N, C-alpha and C positions, 0 to 999 in steps of 0.2 A: 475488272474484267478478267476472265480466265482464259481467253483465247490466246494462242501462241503459235509459233511457226508462221511468220508473216506471209501473206499471200493474198491474191486478189479476191478470193472467195469470202474473206472475212467481212467485207462490206456487203455481202449478199445474204447474210443470215437474217432471216425474218421470223418473228414470233407473231403468229396469227391467233388472236385471243377471241374467245367468246365468253363473255361474262354473264353467266346465268345465275350466279349466286345473289341472293337478296336476304338480308337479315330478317325481313318480314315473312319470308317463306322458307325458313330453315329446314331443309330436308322435307320436301313436299309432304303435306299432311296425309296424302293418300298412301304413303309408304309406311310399313309397319314399324320400322326402326326410327321413326322421326324423333321421338323423344330421347331414345337411347344415345344418339350421337349429336344431340342438339348443339353442343359446343365445339364440335370438330369440323374443320373445313378440309375438303379434299380437292386437289387439283388433278384433273385428268389430262394426260399429255401424250402426244405422239411426235415423231420426228421423221424427217426424210433428208436425204442428201441431194446429190445432183443426178442420180440415176433416174431416167425417165420412167422406167418400169415401177420402181418403188414410189415415185411421186404419184403415179396412177393408183397404186395399191392404197396409199394413204388417202387419196381423194375418195376412193370407194369406201374404205372402212370408216372414215371420219363421220359419215352420215349417221351410222348406228351409234358410234361412240359419243357423238354430240347429242344424240337423242337421249342416251343414258344420262349424260351430264345435265341436260335441261330438266329431265324428269326428277332427278335427285337434287337439283339446286346446287350443282357443282360447276366451277369454272372449267373451261377446256382451252388448251393451248396446243398449237401445232408449230413445231420448229422446222423451218426449211433452210437448208444450207449445211455447211460443214464447219463445225466449231474449231476443231483442233488441227487437222492435217488436210488442207485443201488440195494437196498434190497426190494423195493416195486414193485411187478408186476404192470405194467402200469405206472411206474414212468417216462417214457419218455414223458409224457404229459407236464412236466415242461421244456422240451427242447426248447419250444418257447421262453422262457426267455433267454436261452443261445444263441439262434440265434439272438435275438435283440442285445445282447452284442457283438456278433461276428461281426455283420454288422456295429455297431457304432464304434467299435475299429479299423475297417479297414480304416475309415476316408475318404473313396472315394465314398461311396454310399449315394444317396439322399433319397432313398425309399427302402422298404423291403416288399416283398410278401412272406408270410408264408403259406404253404399248408400242410394240414394233408396228411398222406400217402395214404389215400383213396380219394384224390382230384385230378381231371384231368382238365387241361385247355382245353376247347373244342372250343374256338374261337381264332384262330391264327391271326385274323385281328383286334382284339380289342386292343387298346393301353391301357395297364394297368395303365399308368400314368394319363390317363384321369379320372380314378376312384378315385384318391387320390388328391383332390385339395391342392394347396400349403398352404392354411391357415388351413387345417385340420390335426390332428394328426393321425387319424385312420379311415379306411373304413372297415366296416364289415357288415354282413347280420343281420338285426334286427330279433329277434325271432318271433315277432308278426307283421304282416303287418300294423296294425293300431297303432303301437307304434310311439312315437315322432321320427322324423328323426335324433335327437341327443340323443336318449335314451342310457342308459348304458346297456340295456338288448340286447346284441348282441351275435351271435354265433361266436366263435373264431377259428373254423376249417379252415377258409380262411380269412386272414387279410392282409391289406395293411397298412404299417406304413410309415409316413413321418418322416424320420430321421433328418430333419432340423427344425422340429417344436420345439418351445421354451419349450414345456412340455415333450418332449420325454425322457430326462434323468430323470426327476422327476418321471414320471409314471413307467419307468423301475426300478428305485430304490425302489419305493414303492412295486411294484410287487415282485421283488427279495427279499426284506427284509421280507415282510409278509410271503412269501412262505418259506423262510429259517427258520424263527422263528417257524412256525407251524410244519415243518418237523422235526426240532430238538426236538420238543415236541411229535413227532410221531403221529401227528394228521391227516396227509395225506389229505390236502385240494385239492379241484378241482381247476385246473388252471383257468378255466373260472369264477368260483364263486369268486375267489380272485380278478381277474381283474374287475369283476362287482362291487365289494365292493369299489375298488379304484375309478372307474369312477363315481360312485354315489356321492362321496365326492365333486366332482367338481361343482355340481349343474348347474347353468346357464352358467358356463364357458364351458360346453360341447358343446355349440353352436359354439364354435370356436375350438373344439377338435374332436368330434365324428361325422362321416358321416355314419349314420346307414341306409343302403339302403335296398330296398325291393327285387326286382328281378334282379337288375343289375348284381350282382355277379353270380347269377344262370345262366345267359346267357353266362357268361365268363368262369366259372368253374363249373364242375359237381362234387359235393361232395356226394359220395356214403356212407352215414352214416349208423350206426347200425339201424336195423329195416327195412331194404330195402326188406325183405322177410318175408313171413308168416303173413301178415296182420298187419305189423307195429310193430311186437314184438321187444322189445329192451332188450338185455341181459345186466344185471347190474353186472355180475361177472367179476372179474379181471383175470379169467382163460385165458390162451393164446388164446383160441378160443372164448372168451367172452361169454361162456355159450351156444352158439347156432351155431353148426357147419353148419347147412343148410343155415343160414343167411350169414355166412362168405363165403361159397362156392358161393352163389348167388351174393354177392357183388364182388367177384373176377371176375365172368363172366361179370358183368356190367362194371367193370373197363376195362377189356380186350376189350369189345365191344366199349366203349367210345374211347379208344386209337386207335383201328382199324379204327373207323370212322374218327378221326382226321388225321391219316396218309394216309387214302384213299382220303379224301377231299383236303388236301394240299400235293399233290404228291411231293415226294422228300424232304419234310420238316423233316421227322423223320430219325434219324441216324439208320443204320443197327445194329442189336444186335451183 
């Protein structure tokens, strides 16, 4: 187990699985890339902490994300709880590290898609495995469109990980150990900044590690991030409502609309509540 910093919330970590994968239906035959990726298995994952707002976001977005998983014959898992620091509001941000460990330890998955609670798959016809080349470790959206396509400067709210890449275990270990060390010192690092620091160390090696895309992921996943309302205001507080209730309410509406659009366009794809 990788959980540390003992606390009562450790016992409240739940993994909610939906096993859609079947070897007899490997990548639904109605999908164009079925034969291309016949041997690769993808796990689609989301996570939430103890924040009721983000729990609600995940419940909304999960409907469309599970529809995608079912259509493409992929398993889906949602992690609820706080893996690393149960005492810090917002500590669920480190759950990404726990999800990588969970996927690797299962030993059956070739790739892992990690979605924030406020991220919705909006294109059920896109093969996610087309977005993570076999020779790349990570696909993520680069922060600036003019950045290098192998930059370390990526947004990690939506990430695709190649679990068969030679560097996956090393990067995971670095990320886990850096985060653990700083949390023990009560420094509360940002998960994204810690991963950035790790990726920067690889220099030219990133050309065979990081697939930093511009708008490809945006067409596949809608990420309704903070600052979606009120002229781009971004709340920086770790208050459960992130300091801006209007922004949170507006994001909920955007998520609901995105899910509604998906379920309407791909009739019958979404499971009933």
